[in-house]
C-alpha positions as CSV (number, residue, x, y, z in Angstrom):
1,M,-38.9,7.5,-4.0
2,S,-38.5,4.6,-6.3
3,T,-40.5,1.5,-5.5
4,D,-37.5,-0.6,-6.6
5,V,-36.3,-2.8,-3.7
6,V,-32.6,-3.1,-2.9
7,V,-31.9,-6.1,-0.6
8,I,-28.9,-5.7,1.6
9,H,-27.1,-8.2,3.9
10,T,-24.5,-6.9,6.3
11,D,-22.0,-8.3,8.8
12,G,-19.1,-7.0,10.9
13,G,-16.7,-8.3,13.5
14,C,-13.4,-8.1,15.2
15,R,-10.6,-10.4,16.2
16,P,-10.1,-10.0,19.1
17,N,-13.0,-7.9,20.4
18,P,-11.9,-5.1,20.9
19,G,-9.2,-5.2,18.2
20,P,-8.9,-4.9,14.4
21,G,-12.2,-5.2,12.7
22,G,-13.9,-5.7,9.3
23,W,-17.3,-5.2,7.8
24,G,-19.0,-6.5,4.7
25,A,-22.2,-5.9,2.7
26,V,-24.0,-7.5,-0.2
27,L,-26.4,-5.3,-2.2
28,R,-28.8,-6.8,-4.6
29,H,-31.0,-4.8,-7.0
30,R,-32.8,-6.8,-9.8
31,E,-30.1,-8.8,-11.4
32,R,-27.2,-6.7,-10.1
33,V,-25.0,-7.6,-7.1
34,R,-22.5,-5.3,-5.4
35,E,-20.1,-6.6,-2.8
36,M,-18.5,-4.1,-0.4
37,Y,-16.1,-4.5,2.5
38,G,-13.6,-2.6,4.6
39,G,-11.8,-2.7,7.8
40,D,-10.2,-0.8,10.7
41,P,-6.7,-2.0,11.7
42,G,-6.8,-0.2,15.0
43,T,-8.8,-1.0,18.1
44,T,-12.5,-1.1,17.3
45,S,-15.4,-3.4,18.4
46,N,-17.8,-5.9,16.9
47,N,-20.6,-3.4,17.4
48,R,-18.8,-0.6,15.6
49,M,-18.2,-2.9,12.6
50,E,-21.8,-4.2,12.7
51,L,-22.9,-0.6,12.5
52,T,-20.4,0.4,9.8
53,A,-21.6,-2.2,7.4
54,P,-25.2,-0.9,6.9
55,I,-24.0,2.7,7.0
56,M,-21.6,2.1,4.1
57,A,-24.2,0.1,2.2
58,L,-26.9,2.7,2.5
59,E,-24.5,5.6,1.7
60,A,-23.5,3.8,-1.5
61,L,-27.0,3.9,-2.9
62,T,-27.2,6.7,-5.4
63,R,-30.9,7.5,-5.1
64,P,-33.7,7.0,-2.6
65,V,-35.1,3.5,-2.7
66,V,-37.0,0.9,-0.7
67,V,-34.4,-1.2,1.2
68,H,-34.8,-4.6,2.9
69,L,-31.8,-4.7,5.2
70,H,-30.8,-8.0,6.8
71,T,-28.4,-8.2,9.7
72,D,-27.4,-10.8,12.2
73,S,-26.8,-8.1,14.9
74,T,-29.7,-7.7,17.3
75,Y,-27.7,-4.7,18.6
76,V,-28.0,-2.9,15.2
77,R,-31.6,-4.0,14.5
78,N,-33.0,-3.2,17.9
79,G,-30.9,0.0,18.1
80,I,-32.3,1.5,14.9
81,T,-35.8,0.2,15.2
82,K,-36.5,0.5,18.9
83,W,-34.0,2.6,20.8
84,V,-32.5,5.3,18.7
85,L,-35.4,7.8,18.8
86,G,-35.5,7.5,22.6
87,W,-31.8,8.0,22.8
88,E,-32.0,11.1,20.6
89,R,-35.0,12.5,22.6
90,N,-32.9,11.9,25.9
91,G,-29.9,13.8,24.6
92,W,-28.1,10.6,23.5
93,L,-28.4,9.0,27.0
94,T,-29.6,5.5,27.6
95,A,-32.5,4.7,29.9
96,A,-29.9,4.3,32.7
97,K,-28.7,7.9,32.0
98,Q,-25.4,6.7,30.5
99,P,-24.0,8.1,27.3
100,V,-25.0,6.0,24.3
101,K,-22.0,4.0,22.9
102,N,-21.1,4.5,19.3
103,V,-23.2,7.7,19.1
104,D,-21.3,8.9,16.1
105,L,-22.3,5.8,14.1
106,W,-25.9,5.8,15.3
107,Q,-26.3,9.3,14.1
108,R,-24.6,8.5,10.8
109,L,-26.9,5.4,10.4
110,Q,-30.0,7.6,11.1
111,A,-28.9,10.0,8.4
112,A,-28.2,7.2,5.9
113,C,-31.7,5.7,6.7
114,S,-33.5,9.0,6.3
115,R,-32.9,9.0,2.5
116,H,-34.6,5.6,2.0
117,Q,-37.5,3.5,3.2
118,V,-35.7,0.9,5.2
119,E,-37.2,-2.3,6.5
120,W,-35.0,-4.1,8.9
121,F,-34.7,-7.9,9.3
122,W,-32.8,-10.0,11.8
123,V,-31.3,-13.2,10.4
124,K,-29.5,-15.9,12.4
125,G,-25.8,-15.7,11.7
126,H,-24.0,-18.7,10.2
127,S,-27.3,-20.4,9.3
128,G,-26.7,-21.0,5.6
129,I,-28.4,-17.8,4.3
130,A,-26.2,-17.3,1.2
131,D,-25.9,-13.5,1.2
132,N,-25.4,-13.4,5.0
133,E,-22.6,-15.9,4.7
134,L,-21.1,-13.8,1.9
135,A,-21.3,-10.7,4.0
136,D,-19.5,-12.6,6.8
137,E,-16.8,-13.6,4.3
138,L,-16.5,-10.0,3.1
139,A,-16.2,-8.7,6.7
140,T,-13.4,-11.2,7.3
141,R,-11.6,-10.1,4.1
142,G,-11.9,-6.5,5.3
143,L,-10.4,-7.4,8.6
144,L,-7.5,-9.3,7.1
145,E,-6.7,-6.6,4.5
146,A,-6.8,-3.9,7.2
147,V,-4.4,-5.9,9.4
148,E,-2.1,-6.6,6.4
149,C,-2.2,-3.0,5.4
150,S,-1.3,-1.8,8.9
151,R,1.7,-4.2,8.9
152,D,2.9,-2.7,5.7
153,L,2.9,0.8,7.3
154,V,4.9,-0.2,10.3
155,P,8.7,0.1,9.7
């Protein structure tokens, strides 16, 4: 594995929640910056979009690297760093014996993380951290484009 560090900031959200959603990611490696975003014009949730952002960013990396991944979602950070192994061990049931929500995305995130050495960081949203603010803007762009695209498809 390369010792290069890729710094990623991610964000996701919906309007309303649940409703159409968008995700955004900013990837930095040395002097290079890549911006990514997308959306879901259907009915999704903030949590699904928050999970989709790091999945898409990690899946975009072409080789195994060290990743510093920043998210303002405690759901994502706690889920991947504290809860996911227990869920997996318990057959994807929570401690309350309920099915884990968004299990498809948790499994995909686990797989995406397994290729890399990922260190997770929580950042306060809307606190002036430039790349987190940019990820938020990209998520909004993804949401708006998804909604606009869905309008174009309806006769």
